C-alpha positions as CSV (number, residue, x, y, z in Angstrom):
1,M,22.3,17.4,-50.3
2,A,23.5,21.0,-50.4
3,E,20.1,22.6,-50.4
4,R,17.1,22.2,-48.1
5,V,14.2,20.8,-50.1
6,P,11.3,23.4,-50.1
7,E,8.4,22.2,-47.9
8,Q,6.0,20.2,-50.0
9,P,2.4,19.3,-49.6
10,H,1.7,15.8,-48.5
11,L,1.2,13.4,-51.4
12,S,-2.3,12.7,-52.6
13,V,-3.6,9.2,-53.4
14,A,-7.0,10.1,-54.8
15,D,-6.4,7.8,-57.8
16,G,-5.8,4.8,-55.6
17,R,-2.1,4.5,-56.5
18,V,0.8,4.4,-54.1
19,R,2.9,7.5,-54.4
20,A,6.5,8.3,-53.3
21,R,8.5,11.5,-53.4
22,Y,12.3,11.5,-53.6
23,W,15.3,13.8,-53.7
24,L,17.3,12.7,-56.7
25,E,20.8,13.5,-57.9
26,T,21.9,12.1,-61.2
27,G,24.7,12.5,-63.8
28,D,22.2,11.5,-66.5
29,D,19.4,13.4,-68.0
30,P,16.9,13.6,-65.0
31,R,13.9,12.5,-67.0
32,R,15.8,9.5,-68.4
33,A,17.1,8.6,-65.0
34,A,13.5,8.9,-63.6
35,E,12.3,6.4,-66.3
36,V,15.1,4.0,-65.4
37,I,14.1,4.1,-61.7
38,A,10.5,3.6,-62.6
39,G,11.3,0.7,-64.8
40,E,13.7,-0.9,-62.3
41,Q,11.0,-0.7,-59.5
42,S,8.2,-2.2,-61.6
43,S,8.1,-4.1,-64.9
44,G,11.4,-3.1,-66.5
45,T,15.0,-4.4,-66.4
46,F,18.3,-3.3,-67.9
47,T,17.2,-4.1,-71.4
48,A,13.9,-4.6,-73.3
49,V,12.3,-8.0,-73.0
50,P,9.6,-9.5,-75.2
51,G,7.0,-9.9,-72.4
52,E,7.0,-6.2,-71.5
53,T,4.3,-5.1,-73.8
54,P,2.7,-1.7,-73.9
55,A,-0.4,-3.1,-72.3
56,L,1.6,-4.7,-69.4
57,K,3.5,-1.4,-68.9
58,E,0.2,0.5,-68.7
59,R,-1.2,-2.0,-66.2
60,S,1.9,-2.6,-64.0
61,G,4.6,-0.1,-64.7
62,A,5.5,2.7,-62.3
63,R,4.7,6.2,-63.5
64,V,6.9,9.2,-63.4
65,E,4.5,11.8,-62.0
66,R,6.8,14.7,-61.6
67,V,10.4,15.8,-62.1
68,E,11.2,19.3,-60.7
69,L,14.6,20.8,-61.1
70,L,16.3,22.0,-57.9
71,G,19.9,22.7,-58.9
72,H,23.2,21.2,-60.0
73,A,26.5,20.0,-58.5
74,D,30.0,19.6,-59.9
75,Q,30.7,16.4,-57.9
76,P,28.5,13.4,-57.1
77,S,27.3,13.0,-53.6
78,L,27.8,9.2,-53.7
79,P,30.6,7.1,-55.2
80,G,30.3,4.4,-57.8
81,G,27.9,5.9,-60.3
82,M,28.2,7.2,-63.9
83,R,30.7,10.0,-64.4
84,S,29.4,13.3,-65.6
85,E,30.6,16.9,-65.9
86,R,27.4,18.0,-64.1
87,Y,25.0,16.4,-61.6
88,T,21.4,17.5,-61.6
89,R,19.3,17.6,-58.4
90,C,15.6,17.3,-58.6
91,L,12.4,16.3,-56.9
92,L,11.0,13.0,-58.3
93,E,7.5,11.6,-57.7
94,L,6.6,8.1,-58.7
95,S,3.4,6.1,-58.5
96,W,2.5,2.4,-58.6
97,P,-0.7,0.4,-58.9
98,M,-1.4,-1.5,-55.6
99,D,-1.9,-4.7,-57.7
100,N,1.9,-4.9,-58.1
101,F,2.4,-5.9,-54.4
102,G,-1.0,-6.1,-52.8
103,P,-1.5,-4.9,-49.2
104,S,1.9,-6.2,-48.1
105,L,4.2,-3.8,-46.1
106,P,7.4,-5.8,-46.7
107,N,6.8,-5.9,-50.5
108,L,5.8,-2.2,-50.5
109,M,9.1,-1.4,-48.9
110,A,11.0,-3.5,-51.6
111,T,9.2,-1.4,-54.2
112,V,9.6,2.2,-52.9
113,A,13.0,1.6,-51.1
114,G,14.7,-1.2,-52.9
115,N,17.3,-1.5,-55.7
116,L,16.7,2.1,-56.9
117,F,19.4,3.3,-54.4
118,E,22.0,1.2,-56.2
119,L,21.4,2.3,-59.8
120,R,24.4,3.7,-61.6
121,Q,22.3,6.6,-62.8
122,V,21.8,7.6,-59.2
123,S,24.5,9.7,-57.4
124,G,22.1,10.6,-54.6
125,L,18.6,9.5,-53.6
126,R,16.5,10.0,-50.5
127,L,12.9,9.0,-49.9
128,L,11.1,12.1,-48.7
129,D,7.4,11.1,-48.5
130,L,5.0,8.2,-49.0
131,A,1.3,8.0,-49.4
132,V,-0.8,4.8,-49.6
133,P,-4.4,4.5,-50.6
134,Q,-7.3,3.8,-48.2
135,A,-7.5,0.1,-49.3
136,F,-3.9,-0.4,-48.2
137,V,-4.4,1.4,-44.9
138,D,-7.5,-0.7,-44.2
139,A,-5.6,-3.9,-44.8
140,C,-2.9,-3.1,-42.2
141,P,-3.3,-3.7,-38.5
142,G,-2.1,-0.3,-37.3
143,P,-1.7,0.7,-33.7
144,A,-4.1,-1.1,-31.3
145,F,-3.8,1.5,-28.5
146,G,-2.3,4.7,-29.9
147,I,-2.6,7.9,-27.9
148,A,-6.0,7.3,-26.3
149,G,-5.3,3.7,-25.2
150,T,-1.9,4.7,-23.8
151,R,-3.4,7.5,-21.8
152,R,-6.0,5.2,-20.4
153,L,-3.6,2.5,-19.4
154,A,-1.1,5.0,-17.9
155,G,-3.8,7.0,-16.1
156,V,-2.6,10.3,-17.6
157,E,-5.5,12.3,-19.0
158,R,-3.7,15.5,-19.7
159,G,-0.1,16.6,-20.5
160,P,2.8,14.5,-21.6
161,L,3.7,11.2,-20.1
162,I,6.7,12.0,-17.9
163,A,9.1,9.2,-18.6
164,T,12.6,7.9,-18.1
165,I,14.9,5.1,-19.2
166,V,16.5,2.8,-16.6
167,K,20.1,3.8,-16.3
168,P,22.8,2.5,-16.3
169,S,21.6,1.0,-19.6
170,V,23.1,-2.4,-18.8
171,G,24.9,-3.8,-15.7
172,L,22.1,-3.6,-13.2
173,S,20.7,-6.8,-11.7
174,P,17.0,-7.5,-11.8
175,Q,16.8,-6.5,-8.1
176,E,18.8,-3.3,-8.7
177,T,16.5,-2.5,-11.7
178,A,13.5,-3.0,-9.6
179,E,14.9,-0.7,-6.9
180,T,15.5,2.1,-9.4
181,V,11.9,1.6,-10.6
182,R,10.7,1.7,-7.0
183,Q,12.2,5.2,-6.5
184,L,10.8,6.4,-9.8
185,V,7.3,5.2,-8.9
186,A,7.6,6.8,-5.5
187,G,8.4,10.1,-7.3
188,G,5.3,9.8,-9.5
189,I,6.7,8.7,-12.8
190,D,4.2,7.9,-15.6
191,F,6.4,5.8,-17.9
192,V,9.6,3.8,-17.5
193,K,11.3,1.9,-20.2
194,D,14.2,-0.5,-20.6
195,D,17.1,0.8,-22.5
196,E,17.3,-0.8,-26.0
197,L,20.6,-2.5,-25.0
198,Q,18.9,-4.3,-22.0
199,A,17.2,-7.4,-23.3
200,D,17.9,-10.9,-21.9
201,G,21.5,-11.0,-20.8
202,P,22.7,-13.5,-18.2
203,H,23.4,-10.7,-15.7
204,C,19.8,-9.5,-15.9
205,P,17.5,-12.2,-17.4
206,F,14.3,-11.0,-18.9
207,D,11.9,-13.2,-16.8
208,E,13.5,-12.3,-13.5
209,R,13.7,-8.6,-14.3
210,A,10.0,-8.5,-15.4
211,R,8.8,-10.3,-12.3
212,A,10.9,-8.0,-10.0
213,V,9.8,-4.8,-11.7
214,M,6.1,-5.7,-12.0
215,A,6.0,-6.5,-8.3
216,V,6.9,-2.8,-7.8
217,A,4.5,-1.5,-10.4
218,N,1.6,-3.7,-9.1
219,E,2.2,-2.6,-5.5
220,A,2.2,1.0,-6.6
221,A,-1.1,0.5,-8.4
222,E,-2.7,-0.9,-5.2
223,R,-1.4,2.0,-3.2
224,L,-1.8,4.9,-5.6
225,G,-4.7,3.7,-7.8
226,R,-2.7,4.2,-10.9
227,K,-0.2,1.8,-12.5
228,P,2.9,3.3,-14.0
229,M,3.5,2.1,-17.6
230,V,6.7,0.0,-17.9
231,A,7.9,-0.8,-21.4
232,F,9.9,-4.1,-21.2
233,N,12.3,-4.7,-24.1
234,I,11.1,-7.9,-25.6
235,T,13.3,-7.6,-28.8
236,G,14.2,-11.1,-30.1
237,E,13.1,-13.8,-32.4
238,V,9.3,-13.9,-33.1
239,D,8.7,-16.8,-30.7
240,E,10.8,-15.1,-28.0
241,M,8.9,-11.9,-28.4
242,R,5.5,-13.6,-28.1
243,R,6.6,-15.5,-25.0
244,R,8.0,-12.4,-23.3
245,H,4.9,-10.4,-24.2
246,D,2.7,-13.1,-22.6
247,L,4.8,-13.1,-19.4
248,V,4.5,-9.3,-19.1
249,L,0.7,-9.6,-19.7
250,A,0.3,-12.3,-17.1
251,L,2.3,-10.2,-14.6
252,G,-0.1,-7.3,-15.1
253,G,2.2,-5.2,-17.3
254,T,0.8,-2.6,-19.7
255,C,3.5,-2.2,-22.4
256,V,6.2,-3.9,-24.3
257,M,9.1,-2.5,-26.4
258,V,10.8,-3.6,-29.6
259,S,13.8,-2.3,-31.6
260,L,12.3,-1.9,-35.1
261,N,15.4,-2.2,-37.2
262,S,16.3,-5.4,-35.3
263,V,13.0,-7.2,-35.6
264,G,12.0,-6.0,-39.1
265,L,8.6,-5.4,-40.5
266,A,7.6,-9.1,-40.5
267,G,8.7,-9.3,-36.8
268,L,6.6,-6.3,-35.8
269,L,3.6,-7.5,-37.8
270,A,3.8,-10.9,-36.1
271,L,4.0,-9.3,-32.7
272,R,1.1,-6.9,-33.4
273,R,-1.2,-9.6,-34.5
274,H,-0.4,-11.5,-31.2
275,A,-0.1,-8.6,-28.8
276,Q,-2.7,-7.4,-26.2
277,L,-0.4,-4.6,-25.0
278,P,0.8,-1.3,-26.5
279,I,4.0,-1.6,-28.5
280,H,6.7,0.9,-27.8
281,A,8.8,1.2,-30.9
282,H,12.5,2.2,-30.6
283,R,14.3,3.4,-33.7
284,C,17.8,2.5,-32.8
285,G,19.9,2.3,-36.0
286,W,18.0,5.2,-37.5
287,G,21.2,7.1,-38.2
288,Y,22.5,4.6,-40.8
289,L,19.3,5.1,-42.7
290,S,19.2,8.9,-42.5
291,R,22.4,10.6,-41.6
292,S,23.7,11.2,-45.1
293,P,21.4,13.8,-46.6
294,A,22.1,12.3,-50.1
295,L,21.0,8.8,-49.2
296,G,18.3,6.9,-47.4
297,W,15.1,8.1,-45.7
298,D,13.3,11.0,-44.3
299,Y,11.4,10.1,-41.1
300,A,7.9,10.7,-42.5
301,P,7.9,7.7,-44.9
302,W,9.8,5.5,-42.6
303,Q,7.4,5.9,-39.7
304,T,4.5,5.3,-42.0
305,F,5.6,1.6,-42.4
306,W,5.9,1.0,-38.7
307,R,2.7,2.8,-37.8
308,L,0.8,0.7,-40.4
309,A,2.5,-2.4,-38.9
310,G,1.2,-1.6,-35.4
311,A,3.6,0.7,-33.4
312,D,1.7,2.6,-30.7
313,H,4.7,4.8,-29.7
314,L,7.5,5.9,-32.0
315,H,10.8,7.5,-31.0
316,V,11.5,10.8,-32.7
317,N,14.7,12.0,-30.9
318,G,14.4,15.3,-28.9
319,L,15.2,19.0,-29.1
320,A,18.8,20.0,-28.4
321,N,19.6,16.2,-28.3
322,K,22.9,14.5,-27.8
323,F,22.9,13.2,-31.4
324,S,23.4,14.9,-34.7
325,E,19.8,15.6,-35.7
326,P,18.7,19.3,-35.9
327,D,15.6,20.5,-34.1
328,H,13.6,21.1,-37.2
329,S,14.0,17.5,-38.2
330,V,12.9,16.3,-34.8
331,I,9.7,18.3,-34.9
332,A,9.0,17.2,-38.5
333,A,9.3,13.6,-37.3
334,A,6.9,14.1,-34.4
335,R,4.4,15.9,-36.7
336,A,4.6,12.9,-39.1
337,V,3.8,10.5,-36.3
338,L,0.7,12.5,-35.2
339,R,-0.6,13.1,-38.8
340,P,-3.6,10.9,-39.7
341,L,-2.8,8.1,-42.2
342,S,-6.3,8.4,-43.7
343,E,-9.5,10.2,-43.0
344,T,-11.4,7.1,-41.9
345,K,-8.5,5.3,-40.1
346,P,-6.2,7.9,-38.5
347,M,-4.0,5.3,-36.7
348,A,-2.6,7.9,-34.3
349,A,0.6,7.0,-32.6
350,M,2.4,8.8,-29.7
351,P,5.8,10.5,-30.4
352,V,8.5,9.7,-27.9
353,F,11.0,12.5,-27.2
354,S,14.3,11.3,-25.8
355,S,18.1,11.7,-26.0
356,G,19.7,14.2,-23.6
357,Q,16.3,15.5,-22.5
358,T,15.6,17.7,-19.4
359,G,12.8,20.1,-18.5
360,L,14.6,22.8,-20.5
361,Q,13.1,21.2,-23.7
362,A,9.5,21.2,-22.4
363,A,8.6,24.7,-23.5
364,P,10.2,24.7,-26.9
365,T,8.8,21.2,-27.6
366,Y,5.2,22.2,-26.6
367,A,5.5,25.5,-28.6
368,A,6.8,23.7,-31.7
369,L,4.4,20.8,-31.6
370,G,1.3,22.5,-30.3
371,T,0.2,19.5,-28.3
372,A,1.2,17.5,-25.2
373,D,0.2,14.1,-26.8
374,L,3.7,12.8,-26.3
375,I,6.0,10.8,-24.1
376,H,9.0,12.9,-22.8
377,A,11.7,10.6,-21.7
378,A,14.6,12.0,-19.6
379,G,17.2,9.6,-18.3
380,G,20.0,11.7,-16.7
381,G,17.6,14.6,-16.7
382,I,15.6,12.8,-13.9
383,L,18.0,10.3,-12.4
384,A,20.8,12.8,-11.9
385,H,18.7,15.4,-10.0
386,P,20.7,16.7,-6.9
387,G,17.7,16.0,-4.8
388,G,17.2,12.5,-5.9
389,I,15.0,10.6,-8.3
390,A,11.7,11.7,-6.9
391,A,12.8,15.3,-7.1
392,G,13.9,14.7,-10.7
393,V,10.4,13.5,-11.7
394,A,8.8,16.4,-9.9
395,A,11.1,18.9,-11.7
396,M,10.2,17.5,-15.1
397,R,6.5,17.7,-14.3
398,Q,6.9,21.2,-13.1
399,A,8.7,22.2,-16.3
400,W,5.8,20.9,-18.3
401,E,3.3,22.6,-16.1
402,A,5.1,25.9,-16.8
403,A,5.3,25.2,-20.6
404,M,1.6,24.4,-20.9
405,A,0.6,27.4,-18.9
406,G,2.8,29.7,-20.9
407,T,4.9,30.6,-17.9
408,A,8.7,31.2,-18.1
409,I,10.5,28.3,-16.5
410,Q,12.6,30.6,-14.3
411,S,9.5,32.2,-12.9
412,H,7.9,28.9,-12.2
413,A,11.0,27.7,-10.4
414,Q,10.7,30.5,-7.9
415,T,7.8,28.7,-6.3
416,H,8.9,25.1,-7.1
417,R,12.0,23.9,-5.2
418,E,12.6,20.8,-7.3
419,L,12.6,22.8,-10.5
420,A,14.9,25.4,-9.0
421,Q,17.4,22.7,-8.0
422,A,17.2,21.1,-11.4
423,L,18.0,24.4,-13.2
424,E,21.3,24.4,-11.4
425,T,22.3,21.2,-13.2
426,W,20.3,20.9,-16.4
């Protein structure tokens, strides 16, 4: 996708239809390509069939709501499509009646992000935005805890949840994991999570790890009057996730984590309907859905599915991250997570900033987002502090204090030793 798509207003669903916006590149006439896509994703097929009457198409067919020309290219962005001397790029908006799929997230996904990517008329296609009507939102479970519930359970009324990921990602025993958590808790951490790679391997079995870590968290709660939130990675088959969730709940835990692309929509929905704890949703694998600008998803429509399915926290990467995503995309993702899904049922979730994070990202994150309703997870940014883990936690908190007060981080460091030490290594 050579050009940045101009910022667009969020789609309206005042007429009760599901609407989706795409960036489309085609070697065909764009209006004809749009009609092919609309037919493929509703009542049509590759040729006319007797049963597709005008009345049926009016009732069930997808509508082409808008085709807006953006530009042209000499070469196709994707292989395998129709050959042409010129490829047209445009914004495409389609709409569908809810009766085509009912209030079903898996079937909605098949409709707005299904076979259309494979059509020969398509040499580039990216889903940019999605809006669903109030009736659809009302039928979905959504987050059970969201921002307010997470703050209540973590005991953090103001500012971000200062968080970290247990590192090394894998290789620690349950006892070694618990000792790392013990040091983090002693330093005043708000939130600790398993790495997405740490699940239930023989070197660190889930049950043993959960018992060892929760003994630390529960002892801290008795001593400090506030229990740090620990997100245990329960990713697995549905029955495994339910059993692991129940163990965490029985041990006094306050959060579980799943890898969304691994468990799928049906897996998250099953967990959400069973769960009594916040669901921390990891987006590992996001790159294969998004990294090509000419294929896949923007984050805004993708997170809509998972928030409707029940995710309380959603990873959005982080500013100046170790991956390939630019800062403007990270902030757009976080804003999407915070944006209400409807006027009567906001379904607010908490964005999770992670990936190569330190206190240096606190001020620009706060300035860009305009809120501290977030989880800021720093692995090496905390664990590698020259003064130790507790000093790493303190330095992250001090960086956020400066950011929210509008104080330059270097000035704040003059009176905060842990932050001053951290600035030598961050």
